[in-house]
LOPALUM-51466 format. One record per residue (C-alpha): residue number from 1; chain; x, y, z. Coordinates in steps of 0.02 Angstrom, whole numbers, plus 32768, in hexadecimal, padded with zeros to 4 digits. Layout:
% LOPALUM-51466
num:cadena:xx:yy:zz
NUM:A:X:Y:Z .
...
END
This chain:
% LOPALUM-51466
num:cadena:xx:yy:zz
1:A:7D25:7DEA:8177 .
2:A:7CA0:7E6E:8195 .
3:A:7D23:7EE4:81DD .
4:A:7D9F:7EC4:8150 .
5:A:7D1E:7EE0:80C9 .
6:A:7D0F:7F96:80FD .
7:A:7DAA:7FAF:8092 .
8:A:7D78:7F41:7FFE .
9:A:7D44:7FA2:7F62 .
10:A:7CA9:7F38:7F46 .
11:A:7C6C:7F47:7FFA .
12:A:7CA4:7FE0:805B .
13:A:7C29:7FCE:80EB .
14:A:7BEB:7F55:816E .
15:A:7B67:7EDA:812C .
16:A:7AB7:7F22:8138 .
17:A:7A7F:7E8F:81A4 .
18:A:7B10:7EA1:821F .
19:A:7ACE:7E7B:82CD .
20:A:7B6A:7E45:832B .
21:A:7B9E:7E9F:83CD .
22:A:7C34:7EF2:837A .
23:A:7C35:7FA7:8340 .
24:A:7C64:7FA6:8288 .
25:A:7C03:8042:825B .
26:A:7C9B:8099:8210 .
27:A:7D3E:8067:81BE .
28:A:7D99:80B0:8255 .
29:A:7D36:803F:82CA .
30:A:7D5C:7FAA:8259 .
31:A:7E16:7FD1:825D .
32:A:7E13:7FE4:831A .
33:A:7DBA:7F3D:8330 .
34:A:7E2D:7EE0:82B8 .
35:A:7EC7:7F1E:8313 .
36:A:7E84:7F06:83C4 .
37:A:7E45:7E56:83A0 .
38:A:7ED2:7E1C:832D .
39:A:7F0D:7D91:83A1 .
40:A:7E5E:7D4A:83A7 .
41:A:7E26:7D53:82F1 .
42:A:7ED1:7D1E:82B2 .
43:A:7ECF:7C90:832F .
44:A:7E2A:7C5B:82E2 .
45:A:7E77:7C61:8233 .
46:A:7F05:7BF1:826E .
47:A:7E87:7B75:82B4 .
48:A:7E28:7B78:820F .
49:A:7EC9:7B57:81AE .
50:A:7EF8:7AC6:8220 .
51:A:7E4A:7A7C:820B .
52:A:7E53:7A8A:814D .
53:A:7DC5:7B06:8141 .
54:A:7E11:7B4B:80A2 .
55:A:7D82:7BB7:8066 .
56:A:7D75:7C13:810C .
57:A:7E30:7C35:810D .
58:A:7E2F:7C78:805B .
59:A:7D95:7CE2:8079 .
60:A:7DDD:7D2C:8118 .
61:A:7E82:7D5B:80C4 .
62:A:7E27:7DA4:802E .
63:A:7DB5:7E0D:809D .
64:A:7E48:7E50:8100 .
65:A:7ECA:7E7B:807D .
66:A:7E8D:7F2B:8056 .
67:A:7E99:7F57:810F .
68:A:7F55:7F41:810B .
69:A:7F68:7FF3:80CB .
70:A:7F3C:8029:817B .
71:A:7FA5:7FA7:81D6 .
72:A:802E:7F6E:8161 .
73:A:80B0:7F4F:81EA .
74:A:8048:7EC7:8240 .
75:A:80B9:7E30:8258 .
76:A:8046:7DA8:8216 .
77:A:8012:7DDB:8166 .
78:A:808E:7D61:8119 .
79:A:804A:7CCE:817D .
80:A:7F95:7CFE:8157 .
81:A:7FAD:7D0C:809C .
82:A:8020:7C73:8091 .
83:A:7F9A:7C0B:80E9 .
84:A:7F18:7C4D:8071 .
85:A:7F83:7C28:7FD8 .
86:A:7F9D:7B75:8014 .
87:A:7EE2:7B63:8036 .
88:A:7EB6:7BA6:7F88 .
89:A:7F30:7B2B:7F37 .
90:A:7EE0:7A9A:7F96 .
91:A:7E36:7AD5:7F59 .
92:A:7E73:7AD7:7EA5 .
93:A:7E42:7B8E:7E94 .
94:A:7ECC:7BD5:7E26 .
95:A:7E8C:7C88:7E28 .
96:A:7E80:7C8A:7EE6 .
97:A:7F2D:7C3C:7EF0 .
98:A:7F76:7CC4:7E7F .
99:A:7F1C:7D49:7EE4 .
100:A:7F60:7D0D:7F8A .
101:A:800F:7CF5:7F43 .
102:A:800B:7DAB:7F0F .
103:A:7FE6:7DDA:7FC3 .
104:A:8073:7D67:7FFC .
105:A:80E7:7DC7:7F87 .
106:A:80B1:7E6A:7FD8 .
107:A:80D4:7E23:8085 .
108:A:817F:7DE6:804D .
109:A:81A9:7E95:8011 .
110:A:8178:7EDB:80BB .
111:A:81F1:7E5C:8107 .
112:A:8275:7E9D:808C .
113:A:827C:7DF6:8032 .
114:A:827B:7E4F:7F8C .
115:A:82BB:7DC9:7F15 .
116:A:8248:7D45:7F60 .
117:A:81B7:7DC0:7F53 .
118:A:81D7:7DDC:7E9A .
119:A:81E0:7D21:7E7B .
120:A:813E:7D04:7ED9 .
121:A:80E5:7D8E:7E79 .
122:A:811F:7D50:7DD0 .
123:A:80E6:7CA0:7E00 .
124:A:803C:7CEA:7E2A .
125:A:8039:7D43:7D82 .
126:A:805E:7C9F:7D28 .
127:A:7FD5:7C41:7D87 .
128:A:7F59:7CCD:7D63 .
129:A:7F88:7CCE:7CAA .
130:A:7F69:7C13:7CA0 .
131:A:7EC1:7C2E:7CF5 .
132:A:7E94:7CBC:7C7E .
133:A:7E86:7D42:7D05 .
134:A:7EC9:7DE9:7CC5 .
135:A:7EB8:7E47:7D69 .
136:A:7F1C:7DCC:7DD3 .
137:A:7F9D:7DBC:7D48 .
138:A:7FAE:7E7A:7D4E .
139:A:7FBB:7E79:7E0B .
140:A:8047:7DFB:7DFD .
141:A:80AC:7E73:7D91 .
142:A:807D:7F02:7E04 .
143:A:80BC:7EA9:7E9F .
144:A:815A:7E72:7E42 .
145:A:8178:7F28:7E16 .
146:A:815D:7F5A:7ECB .
147:A:81D9:7ED7:7F07 .
148:A:8263:7F12:7E92 .
149:A:8249:7FCE:7E9E .
150:A:82EB:7FEE:7EFD .
151:A:834D:7F59:7EBA .
152:A:8339:7F6C:7DFE .
153:A:82D4:8002:7DC6 .
154:A:82DC:7FD4:7D0D .
155:A:8293:7F26:7D28 .
156:A:8217:7F6F:7DA5 .
157:A:81DE:7FEC:7D20 .
158:A:81C4:7F62:7C9F .
159:A:8157:7F00:7D19 .
160:A:80F4:7F9C:7D48 .
161:A:80D5:7FC8:7C91 .
162:A:8098:7F17:7C70 .
163:A:8026:7F25:7D06 .
164:A:7FE4:7FCC:7CC8 .
165:A:7FBB:7F7F:7C1F .
166:A:7F63:7EE7:7C69 .
167:A:7EFF:7F4C:7CE7 .
168:A:7EC2:7FBE:7C5A .
169:A:7E8D:7F25:7BF5 .
170:A:7E32:7EDE:7C8C .
171:A:7DDE:7F86:7CB4 .
172:A:7E22:7F74:7D65 .
173:A:7E1E:8025:7DAC .
174:A:7E6D:7FFC:7E54 .
175:A:7EFF:7FA1:7E06 .
176:A:7F16:801C:7D77 .
177:A:7F29:80B1:7DE9 .
178:A:7FAC:8055:7E51 .
179:A:800C:801B:7DB9 .
180:A:8015:80CD:7D79 .
181:A:8063:8100:7E1F .
182:A:80E2:8074:7E12 .
183:A:810F:80A8:7D61 .
184:A:8125:815C:7D99 .
185:A:8191:812C:7E2E .
186:A:8204:80C2:7DC2 .
187:A:8213:814E:7D43 .
188:A:8248:81C4:7DCF .
189:A:82C7:8145:7E0C .
190:A:830B:8138:7D5A .
191:A:831E:81F6:7D51 .
192:A:828D:820D:7CD9 .
193:A:8226:8283:7D47 .
194:A:81C7:82DC:7CBC .
195:A:817C:8236:7C83 .
196:A:8157:820C:7D38 .
197:A:80FA:82B0:7D4F .
198:A:808B:828A:7CB9 .
199:A:805C:81E1:7D04 .
200:A:803B:822F:7DAE .
201:A:7FC9:82B2:7D65 .
202:A:7F67:8222:7D19 .
203:A:7F60:81CF:7DC4 .
204:A:7F1C:826C:7E17 .
205:A:7E9E:8286:7D8C .
206:A:7E5C:81D4:7DA2 .
207:A:7E5C:81DF:7E60 .
208:A:7DF8:8281:7E66 .
209:A:7D61:8230:7E12 .
210:A:7CDD:820F:7E9B .
211:A:7CC8:8155:7EBD .
212:A:7C2C:80EE:7EDA .
213:A:7C5A:809B:7F80 .
214:A:7CB1:80D7:801C .
215:A:7D3A:8056:8002 .
216:A:7D5B:808E:7F4F .
217:A:7D5C:8142:7F89 .
218:A:7DDB:8114:800F .
219:A:7E49:80C4:7F89 .
220:A:7E38:8163:7F21 .
221:A:7E67:81CF:7FB6 .
222:A:7EFE:8161:7FDD .
223:A:7F30:816D:7F25 .
224:A:7F27:822A:7F2E .
225:A:7F99:8228:7FC6 .
226:A:8015:81AE:7F77 .
227:A:800E:8204:7ECD .
228:A:802F:82AF:7F16 .
229:A:80BE:8267:7F7D .
230:A:810E:821A:7EE2 .
231:A:80F1:82BE:7E86 .
232:A:8153:8317:7F0D .
233:A:81E1:829C:7EF6 .
234:A:81E1:82B8:7E39 .
235:A:81E8:8374:7E51 .
236:A:8275:835E:7ED0 .
237:A:82DB:8301:7E4F .
238:A:82C5:8396:7DD9 .
239:A:82FC:8411:7E60 .
240:A:824D:845D:7E62 .
241:A:8246:8467:7F1F .
242:A:81B3:84DF:7F2A .
243:A:8147:846A:7EC1 .
244:A:8187:83D7:7F27 .
245:A:8153:842D:7FC9 .
246:A:80A7:8454:7F81 .
247:A:8091:839D:7F4E .
248:A:80C3:835A:7FF8 .
249:A:804F:83D3:8052 .
250:A:7FC2:83A0:7FDD .
251:A:7FE6:82E9:8005 .
252:A:7FDE:8310:80BF .
253:A:7F42:837C:80B8 .
254:A:7EC2:82F1:80D5 .
255:A:7F38:826A:810E .
256:A:7F09:8262:81C6 .
257:A:7E59:822E:8196 .
258:A:7E9F:8199:8136 .
259:A:7EF0:8153:81D3 .
260:A:7F91:8120:8179 .
261:A:800D:8152:81FE .
262:A:80AC:8111:81AD .
263:A:8085:815E:8104 .
264:A:8061:8207:8154 .
265:A:8105:81FC:81B2 .
266:A:8164:81D7:8113 .
267:A:8119:826D:80B9 .
268:A:8147:82DE:814C .
269:A:81F6:8295:813E .
270:A:8200:82C3:8085 .
271:A:81BA:8370:80A9 .
272:A:8239:838C:8134 .
273:A:82CA:8367:80BF .
274:A:8288:83E0:803C .
275:A:8271:8469:80BE .
276:A:8321:844D:80FC .
277:A:8366:8454:804B .
278:A:831A:8500:802F .
279:A:835B:8542:80D5 .
280:A:82BC:8541:813F .
281:A:830C:84E8:81D2 .
282:A:8287:8504:8258 .
283:A:81FD:84C3:81E7 .
284:A:826A:8431:81B3 .
285:A:8289:8400:8268 .
286:A:81CF:840A:828F .
287:A:81A3:839D:81FA .
288:A:822A:831D:8225 .
289:A:81ED:8315:82DA .
290:A:813E:82F2:8299 .
291:A:8187:826B:8228 .
292:A:81E4:821F:82BB .
293:A:8147:821B:8327 .
294:A:80E9:81C6:8299 .
295:A:8171:8144:8280 .
296:A:8170:8120:833A .
297:A:80B3:810E:833C .
298:A:80BD:8096:82A9 .
299:A:8149:8030:82FC .
300:A:81BA:8056:8269 .
301:A:8276:803D:826C .
302:A:8288:80E6:8216 .
303:A:827F:8141:82BE .
304:A:833D:8138:82C5 .
305:A:834B:8185:8218 .
306:A:82E1:821A:824D .
307:A:8348:822A:82EC .
308:A:83E7:8231:8285 .
309:A:83A6:82C3:821F .
310:A:836B:831F:82BB .
311:A:8417:830A:8306 .
312:A:846B:8348:8267 .
313:A:83F7:83DF:8269 .
314:A:841F:8407:831F .
315:A:8375:83D4:8363 .
316:A:839A:832E:83B8 .
317:A:836F:8375:8463 .
318:A:82B7:837E:8430 .
END
């Protein structure tokens, strides 16, 4: 929990009284420990769930969920959050149940169970509405939007807009900035790039405001990376390839520090395709090779996709 809370907006550091023999002095050290010791701490969570120690299970899942940005391909997120949702239901804590169901929805989307993910998220939104919690209701619509992004952009947009409205009412900065990005992405998908660009400029404006904790600042930095990436995609759809390249390079500028290997690889992939489109083949190949290396490091199935492009571009021999 101490390691996971490095990434929570309300914490963002190891507890001041931390005296355990584990180096958690930085978020990088916390990430390294979580990944190296996953079999052990997750084994402990399983024992807690089997013993009916519901509060410990819920608290552990809640403390860890922000860290998934740095490790979203880990195989056991679904089990962790499902266990926590069941524990919260047994406790009779509707807000915690809605919260954990939202995380379950995210994990289902990662597993490409998109329709189930949307159903789970909307169930979470309903539970949160009944409990009077605006933020978790908004997150439900946000995760439903995320689940349906590539299946039904119009419905996804409607969910994202509802999430944006509820987050604003709840004064939830972390959620609001993510909902804006979802709205913008859906608008791009629906061939409304100018509207998307307006939303993304709002995202970048919000994200550039200095934050009060290291965890909030990390969320802001990640939002800058994601917002600039989506901005590049919007410019691509307009045929503004120079502006798209600038946006992708801006997204990559500080990305290595964030430690989000898969996301960095994807932005290099987008950049490579833009460079190829404007006839800068050598640069495109270099960018796609960087993308491929990142996909491989993140254990992503998209390695083959990058290889296909390199072969098409006459660079498959490395």
